[in-house]
DOFI-47526 format. One line per 2 residues: number of its first residue (from 1); their letters; for each residue x, y, z of N, C-alpha, C. Coordinates in steps of 0.001 Angstrom, whole numbers, always signed. Layout:
BEGIN
NUM	a	X:Y:Z:X:Y:Z:X:Y:Z  ...
***
This chain:
BEGIN
1	mr	+25071:-10091:-47915:+24782:-9357:-46671:+23497:-8560:-46827  +23408:-7962:-48011:+22196:-7192:-48281:+20994:-8118:-48368
3	ne	+21187:-9316:-48969:+20075:-10272:-49065:+19629:-10743:-47676  +20623:-10927:-46785:+20272:-11342:-45433:+19442:-10281:-44720
5	rg	+19878:-8986:-44904:+19094:-7913:-44273:+17689:-7846:-44857  +17560:-8077:-46150:+16231:-8072:-46767:+15357:-9197:-46255
7	fv	+15977:-10355:-46040:+15219:-11500:-45519:+14734:-11237:-44105  +15635:-10635:-43325:+15254:-10318:-41936:+14111:-9316:-41915
9	sl	+14199:-8314:-42764:+13126:-7306:-42827:+11815:-7931:-43262  +11859:-8827:-44233:+10646:-9490:-44710:+10045:-10378:-43620
11	ft	+10935:-11100:-42938:+10469:-11976:-41867:+9813:-11169:-40740  +10489:-10042:-40409:+9930:-9183:-39349:+8576:-8625:-39758
13	ti	+8462:-8215:-41034:+7187:-7664:-41519:+6087:-8717:-41458  +6444:-9935:-41882:+5441:-11018:-41855:+4995:-11296:-40422
15	ml	+5940:-11372:-39482:+5600:-11669:-38090:+4735:-10571:-37480  +5109:-9296:-37794:+4289:-8198:-37283:+2880:-8238:-37857
17	sl	+2794:-8588:-39154:+1477:-8686:-39798:+638:-9792:-39157  +1304:-10941:-38907:+585:-12043:-38253:+132:-11648:-36851
19	ll	+1022:-10936:-36142:+669:-10490:-34790:-518:-9544:-34818  -461:-8573:-35767:-1583:-7634:-35896:-2870:-8365:-36281
21	lv	-2744:-9400:-37155:-3910:-10172:-37562:-4518:-10921:-36375  -3635:-11516:-35559:-4112:-12236:-34363:-4818:-11285:-33414
23	it	-4202:-10110:-33196:-4812:-9127:-32296:-6153:-8669:-32836  -6216:-8425:-34157:-7475:-7976:-34768:-8553:-9034:-34630
25	is	-8196:-10295:-34932:-9176:-11384:-34806:-9649:-11523:-33359  -8724:-11405:-32410:-9082:-11513:-30988:-10049:-10406:-30587
27	lv	-9752:-9183:-31052:-10631:-8067:-30720:-12014:-8241:-31339  -12038:-8715:-32598:-13337:-8948:-33254:-14115:-10042:-32529
29	sl	-13398:-11132:-32164:-14058:-12233:-31454:-14585:-11771:-30106  -13771:-10983:-29384:-14193:-10469:-28088:-15414:-9575:-28224
31	ea	-15418:-8750:-29257:-16560:-7875:-29481:-17809:-8686:-29816  -17602:-9752:-30608:-18742:-10614:-30944:-19309:-11282:-29697
33	vq	-18397:-11746:-28814:-18842:-12372:-27568:-19611:-11374:-26709  -19091:-10146:-26630:-19758:-9126:-25832:-21137:-8800:-26402
35	lr	-21203:-8730:-27746:-22505:-8470:-28378:-23475:-9611:-28107  -22958:-10857:-28172:-23808:-12015:-27905:-24295:-12024:-26468
37	ks	-23376:-11713:-25522:-23782:-11641:-24117:-24832:-10567:-23907  -24630:-9427:-24546:-25594:-8340:-24411:-26948:-8753:-24970
39	ed	-26925:-9448:-26126:-28181:-9902:-26734:-28858:-10950:-25855  -28061:-11896:-25310:-28624:-12919:-24429:-29233:-12290:-23190
41	se	-28531:-11298:-22635:-29041:-10623:-21451:-30359:-9917:-21758  -30420:-9288:-22920:-31646:-8602:-23312:-32782:-9604:-23523
43	qt	-32464:-10730:-24187:-33486:-11745:-24430:-33968:-12356:-23114  -33029:-12583:-22200:-33401:-13132:-20894:-34339:-12185:-20151
45	lr	-34022:-10895:-20193:-34858:-9907:-19515:-36239:-9830:-20165  -36253:-9879:-21506:-37528:-9810:-22206:-38378:-11054:-21914
47	ay	-37730:-12223:-21856:-38453:-13457:-21531:-38998:-13396:-20109  -38203:-12835:-19182:-38655:-12712:-17796:-39886:-11810:-17698
49	ya	-39842:-10662:-18366:-40992:-9755:-18321:-42206:-10370:-19004  -41975:-11180:-20046:-43095:-11877:-20682:-43713:-12886:-19715
51	ae	-42865:-13591:-18944:-43381:-14529:-17942:-44163:-13792:-16858  -43657:-12632:-16437:-44383:-11827:-15454:-45742:-11396:-16010
53	ag	-45778:-11069:-17312:-47056:-10712:-17931:-48010:-11896:-17906  -47457:-13107:-18119:-48295:-14302:-18030:-48817:-14537:-16630
55	ie	-48012:-14217:-15609:-48463:-14327:-14214:-49620:-13362:-13957  -49470:-12122:-14410:-50520:-11125:-14204:-51800:-11522:-14931
57	da	-51656:-12065:-16135:-52822:-12500:-16894:-53551:-13629:-16172  -52787:-14595:-15643:-53389:-15710:-14914:-54057:-15237:-13630
59	aa	-53407:-14310:-12923:-53995:-13781:-11690:-55327:-13101:-11976  -55400:-12367:-13087:-56659:-11707:-13459:-57740:-12742:-13744
61	kv	-57363:-13851:-14376:-58338:-14913:-14658:-58885:-15518:-13365  -57985:-15769:-12416:-58405:-16392:-11158:-59293:-15445:-10352
63	ls	-58855:-14193:-10201:-59587:-13244:-9366:-60923:-12856:-9975  -61049:-12934:-11306:-62326:-12612:-11947:-63268:-13805:-11992
65	ga	-62763:-14979:-11610:-63585:-16175:-11647:-63605:-16863:-13000  -62792:-16379:-13960:-62756:-16995:-15282:-62124:-18379:-15236
67	vt	-61216:-18619:-14296:-60595:-19926:-14118:-60845:-20369:-12683  -61547:-21484:-12516:-61849:-22003:-11181:-61349:-23432:-11000
69	tn	-60905:-24074:-12082:-60342:-25415:-12010:-58931:-25392:-12602  -58215:-26479:-12437:-56825:-26535:-12894:-56723:-26245:-14388
71	qt	-55768:-25408:-14763:-55491:-25096:-16165:-54104:-25605:-16508  -54000:-26391:-17579:-52714:-26909:-18027:-52300:-26194:-19304
73	ca	-51091:-26535:-19798:-50592:-25897:-21017:-51466:-26217:-22222  -52199:-27345:-22149:-53047:-27740:-23275:-54401:-27038:-23274
75	tp	-54718:-26310:-22202:-55992:-25608:-22114:-56009:-24427:-23083  -57083:-24243:-23864:-57145:-23067:-24744:-56951:-21777:-23956
77	ga	-56116:-20909:-24487:-55836:-19653:-23804:-54660:-19714:-22860  -54067:-20917:-22713:-52941:-21052:-21794:-51615:-20760:-22457
79	an	-51617:-20481:-23766:-50374:-20158:-24473:-50570:-18893:-25287  -49507:-18103:-25379:-49514:-16859:-26156:-48261:-16892:-27031
81	tt	-48405:-17368:-28261:-47239:-17692:-29095:-46761:-16532:-29944  -46978:-15309:-29523:-46514:-14151:-30305:-44995:-14028:-30306
83	yd	-44294:-14884:-29560:-42835:-14813:-29562:-42263:-15184:-30934  -43057:-15806:-31810:-42566:-16161:-33137:-42345:-14944:-34021
85	at	-43015:-13847:-33708:-42823:-12632:-34499:-41448:-12031:-34213  -40903:-11320:-35184:-39576:-10710:-35028:-39577:-9709:-33872
87	ga	-38647:-9907:-32958:-38514:-8981:-31840:-39583:-9104:-30779  -40448:-10132:-30893:-41555:-10271:-29940:-41198:-11279:-28856
89	ag	-41989:-11287:-27788:-41820:-12246:-26701:-43204:-12590:-26167  -43341:-13784:-25608:-44629:-14179:-25047:-44477:-15443:-24238
91	wt	-45509:-15800:-23476:-45415:-16999:-22676:-45830:-18202:-23510  -45128:-19295:-23306:-45393:-20525:-24047:-46281:-21468:-23259
93	cq	-46337:-21303:-21943:-47143:-22192:-21099:-47581:-21442:-19859  -48874:-21529:-19551:-49432:-20860:-18374:-50303:-21877:-17639
95	qi	-49801:-22365:-16519:-50526:-23373:-15748:-51035:-22766:-14441  -52270:-23145:-14079:-52887:-22691:-12834:-53407:-23931:-12117
97	sf	-53058:-24083:-10861:-53513:-25254:-10117:-54025:-24855:-8745  -55075:-25531:-8319:-55653:-25361:-6986:-55443:-26675:-6231
99	sg	-54979:-26589:-5016:-54750:-27821:-4264:-56079:-28413:-3824  -56135:-29748:-3763:-57389:-30419:-3464:-57552:-30831:-2020
101	sp	-56493:-30892:-1254:-56576:-31328:+141:-55777:-30359:+1002  -56440:-29385:+1603:-55722:-28437:+2458:-54989:-29159:+3589
103	tg	-53726:-28824:+3784:-52922:-29425:+4835:-52228:-28331:+5625  -51726:-28682:+6791:-51006:-27702:+7587:-50643:-28250:+8946
105	il	-50166:-27363:+9798:-49768:-27720:+11163:-50393:-26721:+12125  -51014:-27215:+13172:-51478:-26385:+14287:-50364:-26425:+15329
107	eh	-49612:-25335:+15411:-48375:-25351:+16191:-48598:-25628:+17675  -49697:-25166:+18226:-50018:-25447:+19625:-51524:-25286:+19804
109	nd	-52001:-25549:+20999:-53451:-25626:+21200:-54138:-24262:+21140  -53398:-23169:+21103:-54024:-21854:+20971:-54170:-21423:+19515
111	va	-53666:-22244:+18589:-53710:-21910:+17174:-54904:-22594:+16525  -55650:-21839:+15721:-56765:-22400:+14960:-56568:-22065:+13490
113	kt	-57064:-22931:+12635:-56960:-22733:+11191:-58357:-22767:+10585  -58676:-21742:+9786:-59959:-21687:+9104:-59786:-22130:+7659
115	id	-60571:-23111:+7245:-60532:-23649:+5885:-61804:-23210:+5169  -61640:-22516:+4046:-62768:-22064:+3246:-62750:-22822:+1917
117	pg	-63505:-23913:+1791:-63448:-24720:+569:-64246:-24151:-589  -64863:-22969:-419:-65618:-22378:-1513:-66909:-23118:-1777
119	sa	-67416:-22999:-2987:-68715:-23575:-3323:-68584:-24819:-4181  -67458:-25550:-4049:-67270:-26784:-4812:-68326:-27812:-4408
121	gy	-68644:-28718:-5332:-69724:-29674:-5087:-69293:-30856:-4250  -69245:-30718:-2940:-68888:-31806:-2040:-70055:-32069:-1099
123	nr	-70146:-33289:-580:-71195:-33603:+394:-70651:-34270:+1656  -69352:-34455:+1726:-68744:-34923:+2976:-67272:-34541:+2991
125	vv	-66686:-34596:+4168:-65296:-34205:+4325:-64613:-35179:+5280  -63386:-35549:+4948:-62557:-36384:+5818:-61514:-35484:+6476
127	ie	-61476:-35491:+7794:-60518:-34697:+8560:-59508:-35668:+9180  -58239:-35510:+8838:-57183:-36360:+9387:-56226:-35501:+10212
129	wn	-55630:-36111:+11233:-54667:-35363:+12025:-53666:-36292:+12702  -52567:-35751:+13101:-51491:-36376:+13865:-50662:-37336:+13017
131	qs	-49374:-36983:+12844:-48431:-37835:+12130:-47262:-38231:+13024  -47517:-38505:+14274:-46456:-38887:+15203:-45946:-40282:+14851
133	nv	-44768:-40605:+15372:-44154:-41908:+15107:-44493:-42942:+16172  -45406:-42622:+17068:-45816:-43573:+18101:-46551:-44746:+17445
135	tt	-46192:-45972:+17801:-46794:-47160:+17180:-47657:-47975:+18137  -47725:-47588:+19389:-48521:-48336:+20364:-49985:-47932:+20255
137	aa	-50839:-48892:+19954:-52255:-48596:+19739:-52908:-47984:+20974  -52494:-48437:+22166:-53093:-47929:+23397:-52845:-46441:+23585
139	sf	-51801:-45914:+22947:-51482:-44490:+23085:-52479:-43609:+22350  -53340:-44229:+21537:-54334:-43478:+20767:-55758:-43844:+21191
141	nv	-55909:-44361:+22389:-57230:-44800:+22840:-57535:-44184:+24200  -58251:-43062:+24182:-58621:-42386:+25425:-59762:-43171:+26066
143	ag	-59484:-43778:+27200:-60483:-44584:+27882:-61289:-43714:+28832  -62596:-43901:+28835:-63439:-43153:+29756:-63597:-41708:+29333
145	al	-63867:-40856:+30321:-64101:-39443:+30039:-62815:-38762:+29585  -62977:-37716:+28800:-61823:-36960:+28326:-61174:-36242:+29500
147	pg	-59903:-36541:+29795:-59253:-35870:+30929:-58940:-34419:+30604  -58633:-33652:+31630:-58261:-32270:+31437:-56862:-32160:+30851
149	ag	-56472:-30925:+30562:-55179:-30696:+29918:-54026:-31271:+30733  -54070:-31120:+32055:-52974:-31580:+32896:-52834:-33082:+32938
151	gy	-53943:-33810:+32705:-53890:-35260:+32788:-53930:-35962:+31453  -53708:-35199:+30380:-53789:-35805:+29050:-52408:-36223:+28596
153	gy	-52204:-37542:+28393:-50901:-38031:+27996:-50930:-38913:+26771  -51939:-38750:+25928:-52079:-39616:+24758:-51330:-39039:+23553
155	aa	-51052:-39897:+22563:-50191:-39513:+21443:-50843:-38511:+20506  -52155:-38601:+20340:-52860:-37694:+19432:-53795:-36803:+20242
157	pp	-53842:-35520:+19942:-54747:-34638:+20687:-56174:-34756:+20176  -57160:-34390:+20984:-58521:-34259:+20470:-58567:-33117:+19447
159	me	-59433:-33248:+18455:-59562:-32251:+17404:-60926:-31569:+17496  -60897:-30253:+17694:-62132:-29473:+17707:-62442:-29004:+16285
161	va	-63690:-29136:+15880:-64124:-28687:+14561:-65351:-27799:+14732  -65222:-26522:+14384:-66361:-25601:+14359:-66770:-25416:+12903
163	iv	-68065:-25492:+12623:-68566:-25408:+11252:-69532:-24231:+11143  -69236:-23313:+10255:-70123:-22187:+9962:-70835:-22489:+8652
165	ky	-72144:-22492:+8683:-72954:-22766:+7489:-73543:-21459:+6986  -73297:-21143:+5709:-73812:-19891:+5166:-74364:-20130:+3768
167	pn	-75307:-19329:+3309:-75971:-19578:+2027:-75068:-19283:+834  -75360:-19937:-288:-74599:-19690:-1513:-74689:-18236:-1939
169	am	-75805:-17582:-1607:-76000:-16187:-1990:-75243:-15226:-1082  -74374:-15786:-215:-73589:-14992:+723:-74486:-14338:+1768
171	fa	-74103:-13185:+2285:-74730:-12654:+3482:-75652:-11485:+3183  -76745:-11431:+3904:-77623:-10270:+3892:-77680:-9737:+5318
173	gn	-78346:-8595:+5473:-78368:-7971:+6789:-79030:-8819:+7859  -79994:-9649:+7475:-80708:-10467:+8455:-80384:-11953:+8305
175	tn	-79213:-12264:+7724:-78858:-13656:+7501:-78548:-14344:+8826  -79166:-15508:+9029:-78889:-16301:+10220:-77767:-17283:+9883
177	ip	-76645:-17146:+10551:-75476:-17972:+10265:-75302:-18973:+11412  -75696:-20228:+11217:-75544:-21203:+12308:-74094:-21629:+12494
179	lt	-73700:-21818:+13726:-72376:-22302:+14094:-72544:-23585:+14884  -71925:-24650:+14422:-71993:-25924:+15137:-70588:-26351:+15534
181	na	-70509:-27258:+16495:-69213:-27664:+17034:-69182:-29162:+17298  -67999:-29721:+17171:-67782:-31124:+17517:-66353:-31281:+18009
183	vf	-66161:-32231:+18924:-64821:-32574:+19408:-64615:-34066:+19141  -63594:-34376:+18326:-63278:-35766:+18020:-62154:-36225:+18938
185	vp	-62459:-37234:+19769:-61521:-37727:+20773:-60932:-39059:+20302  -59616:-39245:+20352:-59021:-40528:+19961:-59585:-41680:+20783
187	rg	-60228:-42627:+20111:-60851:-43759:+20800:-60431:-45088:+20185  -59241:-45166:+19621:-58872:-46389:+18938:-59690:-46525:+17664
189	aa	-59879:-47747:+17203:-60670:-47985:+15988:-62144:-48045:+16358  -62663:-46940:+16861:-64024:-46920:+17403:-65033:-46313:+16446
191	gs	-64609:-46005:+15225:-65546:-45393:+14285:-65579:-43891:+14443  -65795:-43180:+13345:-65724:-41725:+13429:-66588:-41054:+12371
193	ti	-67630:-41714:+11899:-68484:-41141:+10866:-69742:-40570:+11504  -69947:-39269:+11294:-71134:-38606:+11819:-71757:-37785:+10693
195	ty	-72901:-37189:+10972:-73542:-36288:+10016:-73439:-34857:+10527  -73583:-33920:+9596:-73537:-32511:+9993:-74603:-32212:+11035
197	aq	-75787:-32843:+10934:-76877:-32584:+11884:-76478:-32941:+13305  -75574:-33907:+13480:-75149:-34291:+14820:-74288:-33234:+15493
199	tv	-73713:-32318:+14715:-72841:-31305:+15306:-73626:-30113:+15841  -74950:-30108:+15613:-75760:-28966:+16067:-75718:-28856:+17578
201	tp	-75771:-30004:+18267:-75636:-30007:+19726:-74196:-30347:+20063  -73430:-29402:+20604:-72008:-29656:+20863:-71811:-30892:+21730
203	qq	-70980:-31798:+21256:-70714:-33015:+22009:-69421:-33642:+21515  -69007:-34703:+22221:-67802:-35418:+21843:-68164:-36604:+20945
205	fn	-67250:-36867:+19975:-67416:-38009:+19095:-66125:-38819:+19091  -66262:-40092:+18755:-65091:-40960:+18706:-64297:-40710:+17438
207	gn	-62992:-40441:+17607:-62106:-40337:+16463:-61448:-41678:+16193  -61409:-42095:+14959:-60807:-43376:+14599:-59295:-43199:+14526
209	cv	-58558:-43838:+15424:-57107:-43670:+15496:-56420:-45029:+15492  -55695:-45307:+14413:-54901:-46533:+14302:-53489:-46112:+13904
211	pg	-52503:-46261:+14793:-51174:-45691:+14532:-50451:-46357:+13370  -49735:-45522:+12620:-48840:-46011:+11588:-49506:-46845:+10524
213	ns	-50715:-46508:+10151:-51466:-47351:+9234:-51796:-46584:+7959  -51255:-47043:+6825:-51609:-46456:+5537:-52828:-47199:+5011
215	ra	-53912:-46512:+4776:-55180:-47186:+4502:-56050:-46355:+3579  -57063:-47002:+2997:-58129:-46292:+2301:-59203:-45961:+3325
217	ia	-59820:-44795:+3199:-60780:-44333:+4197:-62185:-44438:+3644  -63037:-45141:+4376:-64462:-45224:+4061:-64693:-45646:+2616
219	gt	-63898:-46594:+2131:-64075:-47085:+778:-63549:-46164:-296  -62955:-45050:+100:-62400:-44099:-862:-60880:-44239:-871
221	pi	-60256:-44297:-2038:-58796:-44498:-2084:-58005:-43260:-1660  -58119:-42906:-392:-57345:-41806:+185:-56186:-42441:+946
223	ts	-55006:-42413:+367:-53857:-42998:+1054:-53498:-42118:+2245  -53538:-42701:+3424:-53373:-41896:+4632:-52201:-42390:+5459
225	hy	-51371:-41457:+5906:-50308:-41751:+6854:-50544:-40987:+8159  -51748:-40475:+8323:-52127:-39828:+9576:-52656:-40900:+10525
227	nc	-52542:-40648:+11813:-52958:-41645:+12789:-54458:-41614:+13089  -55088:-40462:+12913:-56498:-40329:+13280:-57298:-39711:+12131
229	ya	-58570:-40070:+12059:-59435:-39418:+11082:-60870:-39415:+11570  -61655:-38505:+11003:-63086:-38413:+11261:-63763:-37995:+9968
231	ii	-65002:-38426:+9784:-65754:-38125:+8566:-67057:-37425:+8946  -67348:-36330:+8241:-68613:-35616:+8439:-69411:-35716:+7147
233	ng	-70568:-36364:+7213:-71468:-36513:+6072:-72598:-35495:+6152  -73454:-35496:+5142:-74660:-34671:+5178:-74423:-33209:+4873
235	lg	-73336:-32889:+4160:-73074:-31510:+3763:-73681:-31261:+2380  -73717:-30011:+1959:-74206:-29704:+619:-75518:-28952:+648
237	ga	-76292:-29100:-416:-77533:-28343:-533:-77250:-26921:-962  -78137:-26010:-577:-78001:-24604:-968:-77147:-23840:+34
239	sn	-76083:-24477:+521:-75259:-23847:+1552:-73781:-24104:+1282  -72956:-23200:+1788:-71519:-23385:+1846:-71117:-23568:+3303
241	yl	-69900:-24035:+3517:-69437:-24297:+4871:-68026:-23744:+5054  -67801:-23287:+6262:-66488:-22812:+6674:-66057:-23681:+7845
243	fr	-64854:-24229:+7816:-64391:-25143:+8855:-63243:-24504:+9630  -63345:-24592:+10943:-62294:-24050:+11809:-61754:-25194:+12660
245	lr	-60454:-25491:+12502:-59822:-26603:+13213:-58965:-26083:+14355  -59051:-26777:+15491:-58214:-26424:+16649:-57941:-27697:+17433
247	sr	-56682:-27949:+17750:-56344:-29136:+18532:-56300:-28777:+20008  -56804:-29665:+20824:-56745:-29462:+22269:-55453:-30051:+22833
249	yg	-54874:-29352:+23769:-53770:-29828:+24612:-52411:-29857:+23930  -52334:-29806:+22622:-51017:-29889:+21997:-51068:-29690:+20498
251	pt	-49908:-29600:+19851:-49846:-29372:+18403:-50202:-30627:+17613  -50513:-30439:+16343:-50782:-31577:+15468:-50725:-31135:+14011
253	sy	-50452:-32077:+13123:-50597:-31847:+11689:-52027:-32215:+11291  -52471:-31723:+10130:-53843:-32038:+9699:-53929:-32061:+8188
255	rm	-54968:-32721:+7678:-55311:-32703:+6264:-56820:-32852:+6140  -57409:-32134:+5188:-58845:-32250:+4912:-59020:-32681:+3461
257	tf	-59881:-33671:+3245:-60187:-34136:+1895:-61688:-34055:+1694  -62109:-33339:+656:-63520:-33131:+378:-63984:-34121:-687
259	ln	-65156:-34701:-472:-65647:-35763:-1335:-67067:-35480:-1810  -67359:-35966:-2989:-68734:-36034:-3485:-69008:-37512:-3716
261	gg	-69671:-38141:-2751:-69783:-39583:-2771:-68417:-40186:-2512  -67912:-40974:-3472:-66595:-41557:-3332:-65542:-40868:-4169
263	ti	-65883:-39710:-4756:-64955:-38986:-5638:-64360:-37799:-4914  -63042:-37657:-4983:-62368:-36525:-4349:-62655:-35254:-5147
265	vk	-63055:-34194:-4449:-63341:-32897:-5064:-62202:-31950:-4722  -61573:-31372:-5750:-60511:-30414:-5507:-61122:-29062:-5157
267	vp	-60689:-28503:-4063:-61219:-27220:-3604:-60060:-26255:-3406  -60286:-24971:-3622:-59228:-24004:-3312:-59031:-23914:-1812
269	dg	-57793:-23900:-1373:-57513:-23795:+58:-56952:-22429:+407  -57283:-21422:-409:-56799:-20076:-151:-55621:-19684:-1009
271	ta	-55134:-20597:-1870:-53976:-20286:-2700:-54109:-20946:-4066  -53781:-20200:-5101:-53648:-20755:-6450:-52178:-20666:-6838
273	ti	-51639:-21748:-7394:-50261:-21764:-7857:-50241:-21492:-9359  -49503:-20466:-9778:-49424:-20073:-11183:-47996:-20337:-11661
275	dv	-47871:-21106:-12734:-46579:-21516:-13281:-46538:-21092:-14747  -45657:-20142:-15097:-45599:-19597:-16457:-44184:-19730:-17010
277	ta	-44092:-20247:-18220:-42833:-20277:-18966:-42966:-19355:-20168  -41961:-18508:-20399:-42015:-17537:-21496:-40759:-17667:-22354
279	ra	-40869:-17155:-23574:-39764:-17251:-24529:-39567:-15934:-25244  -38301:-15558:-25427:-37916:-14424:-26269:-36746:-14881:-27112
281	gq	-36933:-14956:-28432:-35896:-15519:-29288:-35706:-16981:-28954  -34501:-17365:-28563:-34207:-18734:-28159:-34014:-18865:-26644
283	ty	-34411:-17833:-25906:-34219:-17815:-24462:-35548:-18057:-23752  -35528:-18929:-22743:-36721:-19248:-21970:-36520:-18792:-20524
285	rr	-37595:-18336:-19905:-37603:-18037:-18459:-38877:-18599:-17863  -38775:-19070:-16632:-39934:-19652:-15938:-40127:-18934:-14609
287	vi	-41378:-18573:-14319:-41711:-17884:-13070:-42884:-18627:-12423  -42762:-18909:-11125:-43827:-19555:-10354:-44266:-18602:-9252
289	sk	-45573:-18430:-9121:-46099:-17478:-8141:-47263:-18099:-7388  -47416:-17713:-6107:-48543:-18132:-5275:-49500:-16956:-5144
291	lp	-50766:-17199:-5454:-51766:-16134:-5403:-52771:-16411:-4289  -52790:-15597:-3228:-53824:-15767:-2206:-55200:-15481:-2786
293	in	-56175:-16322:-2457:-57543:-16150:-2936:-58389:-15639:-1784  -59023:-14509:-1994:-59781:-13876:-913:-61279:-14079:-1039
295	gg	-61704:-15010:-1892:-63132:-15237:-2056:-63714:-16009:-887  -65003:-16318:-968:-65649:-17077:+88:-66019:-16202:+1266
297	as	-66201:-16854:+2402:-66716:-16140:+3563:-65675:-15843:+4607  -64475:-16396:+4477:-63514:-16310:+5579:-63163:-14876:+5936
299	ng	-63044:-13982:+4942:-62716:-12593:+5264:-63822:-11923:+6059  -65062:-12300:+5785:-66170:-11699:+6509:-66319:-12213:+7916
301	ln	-65569:-13273:+8246:-65690:-13874:+9573:-64384:-13795:+10352  -63505:-12876:+9974:-62217:-12768:+10646:-62356:-12421:+12119
303	yv	-63400:-11723:+12475:-63539:-11239:+13848:-64696:-11903:+14580  -65088:-13079:+14116:-66154:-13828:+14780:-65586:-14522:+16013
305	my	-66356:-14514:+17111:-65975:-15254:+18307:-66673:-16603:+18286  -65913:-17672:+18522:-66455:-19015:+18533:-66531:-19492:+19985
307	sd	-67631:-20149:+20326:-67755:-20665:+21682:-68726:-21838:+21697  -68422:-22852:+22521:-69349:-23965:+22705:-70521:-23581:+23601
309	tn	-70383:-22486:+24319:-71445:-22037:+25222:-71745:-20574:+24929  -72648:-19983:+25713:-72981:-18578:+25518:-71811:-17677:+25906
311	ic	-71781:-16505:+25317:-70721:-15537:+25588:-71322:-14357:+26347  -70749:-14048:+27487:-71204:-12911:+28276:-70508:-11653:+27768
313	kg	-71291:-10689:+27284:-70708:-9506:+26671:-70820:-8258:+27544  -71532:-8354:+28661:-71785:-7151:+29438:-70667:-6829:+30413
315	fn	-70244:-5556:+30484:-69278:-5131:+31487:-69407:-3623:+31658  -68926:-3140:+32774:-68936:-1716:+33069:-67517:-1246:+33341
317	vm	-67246:+8:+33052:-65938:+591:+33341:-66160:+1796:+34240  -65625:+1723:+35448:-65745:+2831:+36399:-64392:+3004:+37076
319	nn	-63930:+4235:+37074:-62643:+4544:+37703:-61521:+3665:+37147  -61570:+3513:+35816:-60543:+2731:+35112:-60529:+1260:+35494
321	la	-61592:+765:+36099:-61692:-645:+36456:-62884:-1260:+35735  -62645:-2394:+35054:-63717:-3102:+34347:-64357:-4101:+35287
323	ts	-65658:-4056:+35418:-66377:-4978:+36263:-67460:-5673:+35467  -67627:-6988:+35660:-68657:-7738:+34963:-70024:-7382:+35528
325	dg	-71061:-7477:+34684:-72397:-7219:+35193:-73023:-8471:+35756  -72212:-9563:+35838:-72714:-10796:+36465:-73603:-11609:+35564
327	cn	-73556:-11355:+34256:-74445:-12099:+33371:-74030:-13559:+33295  -75000:-14427:+33269:-74770:-15866:+33173:-75514:-16456:+31983
329	y	-75731:-15632:+30957:-76479:-16104:+29793:-75529:-16499:+28680
***
């Protein structure tokens, strides 16, 4: 009887010891997991801040003009490998890219878009517009004179292009800034190549419009799914250009491709994309940022009035009523 009680006591002691051991191991494991989570969270935060530092570094390069072309991870200076040091963090890859063909949508005929391609070495530009699903060729062929807004029923709108030419040295107090204009009207496959000199006298030009046609343009391998295009040659020299696009009568999509001969020239379209991956310990974080570029002439021309004809600026205000001075200049 006494031996049985001793066995029971021993068994109970062993079971309690095993239970305490299990509880202790569980608590230690839980604490280890919590410590690991805390460390991972800290490493993740450190990697994120390192990526943000890489974004700031890239932005400084772009805004200072130190980087003007695409930068990849293989470019010298695109990696900061100090993360190998104990307790350190740094970015492993810093990529900067500038888009080569500005694209967008003109939501309606009152919307205009200004494209500032900077001082890249281009001598012609291809302007494409309209991605409608209309497949009838006649719908893209305006016959005769261009009708007014009320009578315009064609698939692609006419595209107005205003061109501001300014010197590479930017503006001085007496700088003469010429403004030229052209209107490209859908005329079927009627040809659409003109020179910049032809835009000096505002007039209409034939826009080449062939619906639903993926093609190379003017011998250049520009794969196009737009219905209409026009080409302006004779650009370059000691001048930069600012392009203002506006569709008449309705909305349209657009794309501009800048060329030097038959080679596509990548130009900034107002935005640089910065892609940075950073590492802290074994943790990686990636941050992508869009940086608006304020260089060029577009900011200096935000309040310019564009007109195909003269602008009458004279008026009088008397008794809270504005009256024109009758100017016809």
